[in-house]
N, C-alpha and C positions, 0 to 999 in steps of 0.2 A: 573635537575641541573640548577641552576640559570645562565642565560646568555648564555647557550649553544644553538647554532642555528641549531636545528634539520632540519629545512626546507632546509637550505643551504647544509647540509650533504647529504640529500636525493636527492636534485637537482643535486648534483655532483657525483652520482653513489653509494652513500651509501645505505645500506640496513638496515631496521629496523626489529629486531627480537623480538618476545614476549619471556617471561621468559622460557617457555618450549623449544622453538627452541634454545635459547641462551645456555641453559644447555646441549642440545644435542651437540652443536658445540664446547663447551669448555670441553667436556668429562665427564660431570656429568650425564651419562646415561649408561645403561647396554651394549649398542652397540656403535660403532663408526659411526659418521655421518660427512658428508661434505656438503658444499653448492655448488651446480652445476646446471648451466642453470636455475637459478632463483628458485631452489627448494632445500630443505634439504633432502638428500637421504642417505641411509645406505652406508657407505664407502665400496667400492668393495675390494675384496681380492687382495693382492699385487701379481703382476705377474713379476717374475724376468726377467731382460733383457737377451739377448743372451750372452753378455759378462759375466754377473753374473753366468749364467748356465755353460759356458765354464770354468770359474774360479773354480767353485765348482767341476767340473769333474777333472780338473787338480789337485786340492788339494787332491781329493780322490785317484787319481792315484799315486801321490807322497807319500801319507800316506802309501799306500800298498807297494810301492817301499821301503820306509824307514824301514818298518817292516821286509820285506824279506832280505834286506841288513844287518840289525842288526843281524838277525838270522845266516846269512852266516858268518859274522864277528866273532860271538861267537863260531861257529863251527870251523872256521879257527884257532882261538886262541888255541883251544884244539888240533887241528891237528898239529899245529906247536909245541906245548909243548910236545906232545907225539911222535913227529917226524914221523907222519903218512903221508908220501909223496903222497901216492895214494889218500887219502882223500883230501889233499891239492889241488891236481890237479882237482878232481871232484868239489870241492868248487869254484875253479877259473872259471871252465866252467859254473857252476851254476850262479855265479856272472855275468859273461858276458851275459848269457841268460836273467837274470833279467833286466839288463841295456838295452839290445836290446828290450825286451818286453815293458819296460817302455817307451822307445823312440818311438816305434811303436804306443802305445796307445796315447801318447802325439800328435803325428802327426795326428791321427784320429780326435782328438779334434779340432785341427787347421783347418782341411779340412771341418769339419761339422759346423763351426760357421758362 
């Protein structure tokens, strides 16, 4: 480029890349690369943080909880409509057990992060 002061850029910490290296860094390669410690290296695999791992566990626990609660609610609707008080009582106990189990699992996630 006319008038571009390459020397000044390099003197101020800029780095000059040839076309192959440039293409690696902008994503025009089969693998992903980064510039690290003066070298172009293959991008390492992403390692999730402790917070991300805990959030994933919490989401999995809550998804399981939601599925179980939905099943109980469906069964409770049938029990109410058929006036099956024995089944209603069993479902109430099952609901309480699911909530308690979910809370215990969530406490374990908090303890272990």
